[in-house]
N, C-alpha and C positions, 0 to 999 in steps of 0.2 A: 504494500500500500504506500502511496506517495505521502511524504511528510510535506504538507503544503507550506508550512512555515519555513522549512529549509529551502524549498523550491522558490518561495517568494524572495527570500534573502539572496539566493543565487541569481534570480532574475534581476533584482535591483543592482547587484554587483556587476552583472554583465551589461546592463543598460548604461550604467555610469562609465564603465570601461569602453564600451563601444562609442558612446558620445565623445569621449576624449580622443579616441582613434579617428573619428570623423573630423574633428577639428584639425588634427595633425595632417590628415590626408588632404583636407581642403587647402591648408597652407602649402603643402608640397606639390599640389597640382595647379598652382598658380600659372598663368600664361607665361610662356618664354618670350620675352620682348626682344625684338630685333635690335634694340638699343644696347643690350648687354654686350660688353666688350669681351666676348668669348670667341674662340675659333669655330670654324665650320663643324668639325668633328664634335667638339664639346657641345655645340648647339644641337646637333643631331642626338647626342646622348641625353641632353636635357629634355628634348622633345619626347624621346622614347621613355624616359623616366616619368615624365608627366602623364603619358598614356597609361603606364603601369599604375601610377598613383590614382588616376581617375577610375581605373577598373577596381582597385582596392576600395576606393571611396564608395563606389556603387554597391559592392558586396556588403560593406559595413552598414550602409543605409538600409539595405534589404534585411540584414540581420537585426538591426534596431527595430524595424517595423514588426518583424516576427516576434521579437522579445516583448514588445509592448502589447501585441495581441495576446500572447500567452499570459502576460501579467494581468490584462483586463479580464481574462477568462479563468482566473484562479478558482472561482467559485463554481465553475461548470462541473457538473457531476461526471462528464465524459473526459475530464482532464486526465491525462495519463494513458488514454486509450488511443491506439493508432487510428488515424482518420481513414485509412484505407481498409485494414482488415479487422479493426475493432479489438485486437488483442492488447493487453497491457504493455506499455512501453516500460522497459526496465528502469528502475529508479536511477541507476548509475548513468544511463544514457540521458535521462532528463536533467541530471545534475551537471553532466559534462556538456550537453548541448540543449539548454533549456528552451531554445527556440524551435526544437524539433517537434513536429506533429506526427511523425511516423516512426514505427519500430525499425530496427536495423534491416530486417528482411524487406520491408516495403519501401525503404528509402533508396534502395538500389535502383 
């Protein structure tokens, strides 16, 4: 059975951590201005790094949304049940990935 207090604490912790990551990704994915006095290769690296940071930012925003949905549904009697097969999601998985709505088998 799920310890909702423990899950709630983990969700809050993950939300705070993810929000901090988003701020960092936003700062690192700032546009590369042509006025920067860097060489052509360095500019290409900066543009590539910006694309990587934007992808990470997108994933972090998606995770934050899922975490907040899970937090809003803490009182749902179906919490902890896989949305696909209806089997219980192991507590370890919920604590490791509190945003997960699927068991390991169905998440593949």
